[in-house]
N, C-alpha and C positions, 0 to 999 in steps of 0.2 A: 182698888179700882171698882167703880160701880158697874154692874153688868146690865145689859139691855135684854129685853124679853123678845123672843121670836114673834114676829108680826108687828112689833112696835115701830112707829115712824120715828126716824132720826134724821138729822140734818148734817150733811157734810158741808163744811165751810172752808174755802181757801182764803187764808188771812195773810195779808202783807205784813212785813216786819213793823210797819207803822201802827199796826193794830186794826187797820181798816179792812173790811171784808171785800174781797175781790169777787167771790162768787159763792153761792150756796145752792144746795140741791137736796130735795126731799127723797129719802130712801126708806125702805122697809127692812127690818132686821131678819136675816135668815138664820144666823147663828152668832153667838158671842162667846168665844173660847179664849184660852190663854194664847193660842196660836194666831188668831185673827178675828177681827170683827167682819162678818160676812153680811153684806147688804145687797139690796136689789131695787130696781125700779122698772117701770114699763112706760111706753109712750103716754104722754099726758101728765106725767109726774111734774110737779111744780119746781121751778128753779128761778134764780136771779143771777144774771150774768152781766158783765160790762156791756153797756149799750153798743159799743163798737163791735162786739161779737155778732150782734144781729146783722149789722151791715156787712160783716165779713162773709156771712153765709151767702149773701147776694152779690157781693162785689169782689170777692177773692181774698187771697192771703195777705195782700199788701195792707189791708185794713187791720188784720191781726197784728201786723208789725206796729201799726199806730196804737193798738191797744196796749202793747208792751211799753211803748213810749209813754203812754198815759200812766201806766203803773210806776215807771221810773220817776215821773214828775210828781206822783202822789195825787193826781187829779183825775178822777173818773166817776161816772155815774152808773148805777145798776139799773137794769130793766127787767121786768118780769118775763119769764120764758117758760117753755115746757120741754121736757125730754121728748125726742122724736125718733121714730123709725125702728129702734131696736129695744129688745129686753136686755137689761144690763144686770150682770152679777158681778159684785165687787168684793175682793178680799183686801183687807187692810191690816197687815201685821203691825203690831203696836210700835215697834222700834225700828222698822225697816224704812229705808228711803225710797220706797216704791209701793204701789198697789198693783194688784193683778186683776184685770177686768176680762169678762167674757161677754161677747155680744151675740145675741140670738135674733134671727130674722125669720119672717114667715116662710113656711115650706109646706105647700098644700094646705091641709087642715090643721097643721101643727107648727112647730118652730124647730129650727136647727141652729147649731152653733156655727156662726160665721167665722169667727176668729177670736184669739186671745189678744190682749192689749195691755202692755205694762206701762204705767205712768210712773215716772220718776218724780218724787215729791217728798215733802217733809214727813218725818215720823208723826204718829198720832198724838194729838193733845185732846183728851176727852173733855166734853162739855156736858152740861145737864141735859142737853137735847140732842147730842150726837158727838161729832168730833171735828177738830180743826186740823188742817194741813196746808200745804201750798204746792200746787203743781209747778214744776220747774221746767216745763216746756218740752223736755226730751221724752221720747216714747219708743217702745219696741213693739212691732206688730208681729204676731206669731200665728202661723197657720193652725187651723182647727185640729189637725192631726199631730201637731208639734214638730212636723218634719222640716219646716222652713221658718225663718224669721228675718226681719229686716228693720234697721233703724229708721226712725221717722222724726222729722222736725229738727234735725241737727242744725239746720240754718237758723231756726228760731232760737235754739239753745245758744248758739254762738252770739246771737243778737242780745239775748238777755244777759249773757256774760259781759258783753261790751258795755251794756247799760248799768252794770253793777247790781242787777236784781239777784243774780246768783253770785255769791261771794266765793273767794278761793277755798274757804273751808267747806262750803256747800258743794263746790265742784269736786273736791276730793271725796266727799261722801257719795256723790253721784257716781264717780268713777268706780268706787268700791262696790256700789250697788249694782252697777253694770255687770261686774264679774260675778257677783252673787247670783243674779238672775240667769246669766248664761250657764253657770254651773247647775242650777236647778233644772234648766231645760236639758242639758246634756245627761244629767244623772236621773232625770224624771223624779225629782224630789220636791218637797214642799207641796204646794197646790197641785203641781203637775204629776205627783205620784197618784193622785185621784182624778186624773183628767177624764177618764171614761165615765166615772160616776157623775162628775160635775157637768159633763157634756149632756147628760140626760136630765139635768135640772130644768124645771119649768115653774113659772110664776103660779102661785096658788090662786085659782079663780075666785076664791072667797075673800082675797085681800083687796081692799079698795086701793085705787091709785093714790099714792102718797102726796100730801099737800104740805106746804111750809106752814109753820106755826104763825098765828096771826099776831102774837105779842111782839111788841117793839124789841124787847130784849130776848134774843133767841138762845141765851144760855151762856153762862160764864164758865171758864175753864175749871176742870176738876184737878185735884192732885192725883198723881199716879197714872 
């Protein structure tokens, strides 16, 4: 597996089973180890999302449902966007059906950890320019001190199940991943074993805001 260099810009792509890109986001590499690819971005980082998502921010969650309907039909358009409001730190273990995210918000003259956020998604497929996965709609929101957590978007997950976007096989993998993440929280293992250290993480001021590559071909999958 080809490693990425700290500070390098990479692209996370969510790729539908049809091979069409559902979204892509520019990130900067914090670390690339056997345990996880750790990346980050800040407000202003470039992204491309389904055009319906832009409407969802203004008009509510019903439009997000329309976006999933579009995914099921195989017809959607991408629109340019930028990451907003939070600094994001993202861990993507290569074979796990989830990523762990930390969101940082302004706090006086600095930043503070607002919360942890677990996305349930496909395992990593490395590309020349980053990695591919697919967000499966289900999330777990975890308090900054790890003392509390709650499930999020279970209604959307049920909807994508009904649409066939998440297959029975994928559903079983997500169920197993739920148990794995809850065990990590209970045992303070994995990323959460270093929660205090990562809570103190800050974006390097010398790093430029990440931008998406300009080339039409944004990277073919790698082996491994």
